[in-house]
Structure formats: C-alpha cells, structure tokens
C-alpha positions in Angstrom: -25.9 1.3 -72.5 -24.7 -1.0 -69.5 -26.8 -2.8 -67.3 -27.2 -0.8 -64.0 -25.7 -2.3 -60.9 -27.7 -4.0 -58.7 -28.0 -3.5 -55.0 -29.8 -5.1 -52.0 -29.8 -3.4 -48.8 -30.1 -5.2 -45.1 -30.7 -3.4 -41.8 -32.8 -4.4 -39.0 -33.5 -0.4 -38.8 -36.3 0.3 -41.1 -34.5 4.2 -40.8 -31.3 3.1 -41.6 -32.8 0.9 -45.1 -34.6 4.1 -45.9 -31.3 6.0 -45.8 -29.2 4.0 -47.7 -31.9 3.7 -50.4 -32.3 7.3 -51.1 -28.6 7.4 -51.6 -28.5 4.7 -53.8 -31.2 6.1 -55.9 -29.1 9.1 -56.4 -26.3 7.5 -57.8 -26.1 7.1 -61.8 -25.8 3.5 -63.2 -27.3 1.9 -59.5 -30.5 0.2 -59.1 -31.3 -0.9 -55.5 -33.7 -3.9 -56.0 -34.8 -4.7 -52.5 -34.4 -4.6 -48.8 -34.3 -6.9 -46.1 -34.8 -6.4 -42.3 -33.0 -9.3 -40.8 -30.1 -12.0 -41.8 -32.7 -14.7 -42.6 -34.4 -12.8 -45.1 -31.5 -11.4 -46.8 -30.4 -14.8 -47.4 -33.6 -15.4 -49.4 -33.5 -12.1 -51.6 -29.9 -12.6 -52.5 -30.8 -16.1 -53.7 -33.8 -14.9 -55.4 -32.7 -11.3 -56.8 -29.1 -12.1 -57.2 -28.0 -8.5 -56.6 -24.7 -7.5 -57.7 -24.0 -5.5 -54.5 -24.6 -6.3 -51.2 -25.1 -3.2 -48.6 -25.4 -5.6 -45.2 -25.3 -4.3 -41.6 -23.2 -6.8 -39.1 -25.2 -6.9 -35.8 -28.9 -8.0 -36.7 -30.8 -10.1 -34.0 -30.7 -13.9 -35.2 -28.1 -14.6 -38.1 -25.9 -11.7 -38.2 -23.9 -10.1 -41.2 -21.3 -12.5 -41.0 -23.8 -15.6 -41.0 -25.2 -14.0 -44.2 -22.0 -14.3 -45.8 -21.1 -17.6 -44.9 -24.6 -18.8 -45.6 -24.2 -17.9 -49.1 -22.5 -20.3 -51.6 -22.0 -17.6 -53.9 -22.4 -14.0 -52.4 -22.5 -11.1 -54.3 -19.8 -8.0 -53.5 -20.4 -7.0 -50.1 -20.4 -3.6 -48.4 -20.4 -3.8 -44.5 -22.7 -0.7 -43.1 -22.0 -1.1 -39.2 -22.0 1.4 -35.8 -18.9 -0.6 -34.5 -15.6 -0.1 -35.9 -14.0 -3.4 -34.5 -15.0 -5.7 -36.8 -13.2 -4.2 -39.8 -10.8 -6.8 -40.2 -13.0 -9.9 -40.0 -15.3 -8.0 -42.6 -12.3 -8.0 -45.0 -11.0 -11.6 -44.1 -14.9 -12.6 -45.6 -13.9 -10.9 -48.6 -15.8 -7.7 -48.0 -15.3 -4.7 -50.1 -15.5 -2.0 -48.0 -16.3 -1.2 -44.6 -18.5 2.0 -43.7 -19.1 3.5 -40.2 -22.7 4.7 -39.3 -24.2 7.1 -39.8 -23.1 6.3 -43.5 -22.3 9.6 -45.7 -23.5 9.7 -49.2 -20.1 10.5 -50.2 -18.6 7.4 -48.6 -21.4 4.8 -50.1 -20.6 6.5 -53.2 -16.6 5.7 -52.4 -17.9 2.1 -52.2 -20.4 1.5 -54.8 -17.4 2.9 -57.3 -15.2 0.4 -55.8 -17.9 -2.2 -56.9 -18.2 -1.1 -59.9 -14.5 -1.0 -60.9 -14.4 -4.6 -59.6 -17.3 -5.7 -61.8 -16.1 -4.3 -64.9 -12.9 -5.3 -64.5 -13.2 -9.1 -63.1 -10.0 -8.5 -60.7 -9.7 -11.1 -58.3 -11.8 -9.8 -54.8 -9.9 -12.5 -52.4 -6.6 -10.4 -53.8 -8.0 -7.2 -53.4 -9.7 -7.9 -50.4 -6.7 -9.6 -48.6 -4.5 -6.1 -49.2 -7.0 -3.9 -47.7 -7.3 -6.4 -44.4 -3.2 -6.1 -44.2 -3.6 -2.4 -44.4 -6.3 -2.4 -41.6 -3.9 -4.6 -39.3 -1.2 -2.5 -40.0 -2.8 0.8 -38.7 -5.0 -0.8 -35.7 -7.6 0.4 -34.9 -7.0 3.2 -32.4 -10.3 4.2 -31.0 -13.0 2.2 -28.9 -16.5 2.0 -30.0 -19.0 2.0 -26.9 -22.4 3.4 -26.1 -23.7 6.1 -23.8 -27.7 5.9 -23.8 -28.6 5.7 -27.7 -25.3 7.2 -28.6 -22.6 5.7 -30.1 -19.0 7.2 -29.3 -15.7 6.5 -29.9 -13.2 6.5 -27.2 -9.2 7.2 -27.8 -7.4 4.2 -26.0 -5.6 6.9 -23.8 -8.7 8.1 -22.0 -9.9 4.6 -21.5 -8.6 4.2 -17.7 -10.1 0.8 -16.7 -12.9 -1.4 -18.0 -15.1 -3.8 -15.9 -17.4 -6.8 -16.5 -20.6 -6.5 -14.1 -23.8 -8.0 -14.4 -23.2 -9.5 -17.6 -21.9 -6.1 -18.8 -18.9 -4.5 -19.8 -18.2 -1.0 -19.1 -15.3 1.5 -20.2 -14.3 4.3 -17.6 -13.0 7.4 -18.4 -11.9 10.4 -15.6 -15.8 10.9 -15.6 -17.9 8.7 -17.0 -18.7 5.1 -18.3 -19.7 3.9 -21.5 -21.5 0.2 -22.4 -18.8 -1.6 -24.3 -20.6 -4.3 -26.7 -18.0 -7.0 -26.4 -16.6 -9.5 -24.1 -13.6 -9.1 -21.8 -12.0 -11.8 -23.2 -12.3 -10.0 -27.2 -11.1 -6.9 -25.6 -8.2 -8.4 -24.0 -6.9 -10.1 -27.1 -7.8 -6.4 -28.8 -5.9 -4.3 -26.6 -2.1 -3.7 -26.6 -1.2 -5.8 -23.9 1.9 -3.5 -23.1 -0.8 -1.0 -21.9 -3.7 -2.6 -20.9 -3.4 -5.2 -18.1 -6.3 -7.5 -17.0 -6.0 -7.2 -13.1 -9.0 -9.3 -12.1 -11.3 -11.5 -14.3 -13.8 -8.9 -14.2 -11.1 -6.0 -14.4 -8.8 -4.1 -17.2 -6.6 -1.5 -16.3 -4.9 1.1 -18.0 -1.2 1.0 -16.4 -0.8 4.5 -17.6 -3.7 5.7 -15.1 -2.2 3.8 -12.1 -0.9 6.1 -9.4 -0.7 3.7 -6.6 -0.5 -0.1 -6.0 -1.0 -1.2 -2.1 -0.7 -4.6 -0.3 -3.9 -5.7 0.9 -4.6 -9.6 2.2 -4.3 -13.0 1.0 -1.4 -11.7 -1.4 -3.9 -9.3 -3.3 -3.5 -5.9 -3.8 -5.3 -2.3 -4.6 -4.6 -0.4 -7.5 -5.7 3.3 -7.4 -6.1 4.8 -11.0 -6.8 8.6 -11.5 -10.2 8.9 -12.7 -12.4 11.6 -11.0 -13.2 9.0 -7.9 -9.7 7.7 -7.4 -11.2 4.5 -8.1 -9.6 1.5 -6.4 -9.2 -1.7 -7.9 -8.4 -5.3 -6.7 -5.6 -6.9 -8.1 -5.9 -10.8 -7.6 -3.2 -12.9 -6.3 -2.9 -14.9 -9.1 -2.1 -11.9 -11.6 0.1 -9.9 -8.8 3.2 -12.1 -9.9 2.8 -11.0 -13.6 2.1 -7.2 -12.6 5.2 -7.1 -10.6 7.3 -8.4 -13.7 6.3 -5.6 -15.8 5.8 -2.7 -13.3 8.9 -4.1 -11.0 7.4 -3.4 -7.4 
C-alpha cells in the first residue's frame, strides 16, 4: 500500500482548522499531520514535519500565507484557503496548486487534494502547471469584489458597485442602498478595476462611470458628480482629474 499524503493545516481560526482537518480525515490515503495557527508556527512545523501538502490561509496576523511560502526554501505543495478572491493571481504566481474560497466545501477540498496526489505521483513540473493556471485566472479576470458586512463575507458584482470611498483609513464600496468594507487599498483597487468603467475622481473616491447621472461645475475648477444610488450622492471631482474625465466623457 502506498504511503498516505501528509497535510499540514494553517489557519488563525480554530473552527476553520477543525473543519479542514475533519474533511481531510475523511479522504482516503490522506493524513493530517498537524495544525498551525499563524505563519511563524507554520514555517516551524513545515521544517519539522515535512508535509507533502500545506493547506494555508492567506490573511493571518504577523506572517501571512505568502510570507510563509517565501520563508520556505523547499515548500510543499500549497493549497490556499481564504475568504478573499482578490489574491488568486498572486497565489498561483507563488506556485500554489489550488485556491479555495471559504467556506471550503468537502468536495472542493477533495478536488484540490486529488490534484496534489496527481502531481506527487507523476513528478510533473509544478511551475509549468501553476503558470498555466495563472494564465487562465488572468484571462477570465475576477468578476466580483469581495467585501465585508459585519461578520459576513459578501461577493459584489462590479456592475453593482456605484462608488468607492476611502474614509478614516478604511475603504468602503457603495451599492444602490448599502455600503461594504473592502479589505484593500484605493491604489490596489484602482489597479484591479477596469479603467474604462471605474474612474478615480479624487484621491479618496472612485466612481463607476455607468452610474453617473449628472456633472455640475463647482468652484476652483472642481465639479460635483451625482450618481444613481438611493441617496443621490454627490461626489467631488478634483480639478486635477477633471481634465482626464472630460477626455473620456466629452463634456
């Protein structure tokens, strides 16, 4: 009988670790050899236990999941499990073999383990495999924005995002009748969003041009931009960015 695949589970939430271990225990030919609750502990346990596979959370205090991979000279196969979809391309660029969105299902984890089993058995070039996956992810582009409402993780269609604001060091996405916390920076959002649709009208504001209903001259070369949310919000278009927006909308 062949040796079981050994797996180390890393997540800062105990319930998530217990859930993943329970799923792994139900997969034939797999043995969960340990758990770690943060990145530093994960690095130590990988070096100690030498698992075949690492099921790894991304957002953790201190050393995050990407930091764990970078700290390991000879990393095992990595399956990322996270609540956020915006890290997918970067995850494959660091040679992970799969990217699971929480809450992870038993079936989806099983598929990832089978991919690991195939790679371990065949000796296939991991970098070649993951570069192909990364290209597929880039090609399809992520079509939803991962946000938070209280303790809930919500996936918003980009079409439903009317405007985005930075306030008190936090970033919020506004829909027609609500707002959601976005766990990233305005600069990162500006890089990810389609520039033909989302325009940064101010250092603290990005607007979906499809939801602009009115542009009104203000003072000192600035404008007021009205959008079609429930509050009929009026946003400030800075003088510096007005010239570029005039070129796009021809006003």
